[in-house]
C-alpha positions in Angstrom: 2.3 -105.7 2.2 -0.3 -103.0 2.8 -1.3 -100.0 0.8 -0.2 -96.6 2.1 -2.1 -95.2 5.1 -4.1 -93.0 4.6 -5.5 -93.4 1.1 -6.9 -90.4 -0.8 -9.9 -90.5 -3.2 -11.1 -87.5 -5.2 -14.9 -87.3 -5.4 -16.5 -84.5 -7.4 -13.2 -82.6 -7.4 -12.7 -82.8 -3.7 -9.8 -84.9 -2.3 -11.0 -87.1 0.6 -8.5 -88.6 3.1 -9.3 -92.1 4.3 -7.2 -93.5 7.2 -7.0 -97.3 7.5 -9.6 -98.4 10.1 -9.2 -102.1 9.8 -6.8 -104.8 8.5 -7.7 -108.5 8.5 -5.6 -110.8 6.5 -5.7 -109.7 2.8 -8.5 -107.1 3.5 -8.1 -103.5 4.5 -10.8 -100.9 5.1 -10.2 -97.1 4.9 -12.8 -94.5 5.9 -13.2 -90.8 6.2 -13.6 -89.4 9.7 -17.3 -88.5 9.0 -17.9 -92.1 7.8 -19.5 -90.9 4.6 -16.9 -92.6 2.4 -15.3 -96.1 2.8 -12.7 -97.8 0.6 -12.3 -101.6 0.9 -9.4 -103.5 -0.8 -9.4 -107.3 -0.5 -7.8 -110.3 -2.2 -8.9 -113.9 -2.4 -6.9 -116.8 -3.7 -8.8 -120.0 -4.8 -7.0 -122.7 -6.6 -5.0 -121.1 -9.5 -6.8 -117.8 -9.4 -6.7 -114.5 -7.6 -9.6 -112.2 -7.2 -8.9 -108.6 -6.0 -11.7 -106.3 -5.1 -11.5 -102.5 -4.8 -14.8 -101.1 -3.5 -15.9 -97.5 -2.7 -19.0 -97.0 -0.6 -20.7 -93.6 -0.2 -23.2 -92.9 2.6 -25.4 -89.9 2.0 -28.5 -88.1 3.2 -30.8 -87.9 0.2 -34.3 -86.5 -0.3 -37.2 -89.0 -0.5 -39.5 -87.8 -3.3 -42.6 -89.5 -1.8 -42.4 -88.1 1.8 -40.2 -85.0 1.3 -38.1 -86.2 4.2 -34.4 -87.0 4.1 -33.2 -90.5 4.3 -29.8 -92.2 4.7 -28.8 -94.2 1.6 -25.7 -96.0 0.4 -24.1 -96.5 -3.0 -21.1 -98.5 -4.0 -18.8 -98.9 -7.0 -16.8 -102.1 -7.2 -13.9 -103.1 -9.4 -12.9 -106.8 -9.5 -9.7 -108.1 -11.0 -10.1 -111.8 -11.6 -6.9 -113.4 -13.0 -4.8 -116.6 -12.8 -2.0 -116.5 -10.3 0.5 -116.7 -13.1 0.5 -115.8 -16.8 -0.6 -112.1 -16.9 1.8 -109.3 -15.9 0.9 -106.3 -13.9 1.2 -104.3 -17.1 -1.4 -106.4 -18.9 -3.8 -106.0 -15.9 -3.2 -102.3 -16.0 -3.7 -102.1 -19.8 -7.1 -103.9 -19.6 -8.2 -101.8 -16.6 -7.2 -98.6 -18.5 -9.2 -99.7 -21.5 -12.4 -100.2 -19.4 -11.8 -97.0 -17.5 -11.5 -95.0 -20.7 -14.7 -96.5 -22.0 -16.6 -95.5 -18.9 -17.1 -91.8 -19.7 -20.1 -89.8 -18.5 -22.2 -90.9 -21.5 -21.5 -94.6 -20.7 -22.3 -94.0 -17.0 -25.5 -92.2 -17.9 -26.6 -95.3 -19.9 -25.7 -97.6 -17.1 -27.7 -95.4 -14.7 -30.6 -95.7 -17.2 -30.2 -99.5 -16.9 -29.1 -100.0 -20.5 -27.0 -103.1 -21.2 
C-alpha cells in the first residue's frame, strides 16, 4: 500500500505539495514541481528486521562566501526506523519517535549544526 499522493511538507511555515514522481517496489519518491524539495520513503527487509527510511532533500541556490557567486547545494534530513519484524507495536515506534522529535528543538539543532555530540 502506498502513501497518499501528493504528500505535503511544511518548511519554514510554507506548505509544499509533493506529487509522487516514482514508485519502485517498497520505495516512493515525491517532489515539488520546481524540484527544490524531494521526499523519499523506502523500506528494506533483511532477515528478521525492517528498516524504514524517510528522507527529505532540499536543493537551493546559496551564496559562496569565497567567490561572491551563487552555487547550487543540497541538504538532506533522514529518519531511519530500524526494528524487528515482530515484537514492537506501531504505538511503541510512534512513542520513541515522538520522544526523539521532542528532544530536537532549535537549541539541539543548533548544537548539531555546531558539530557537538
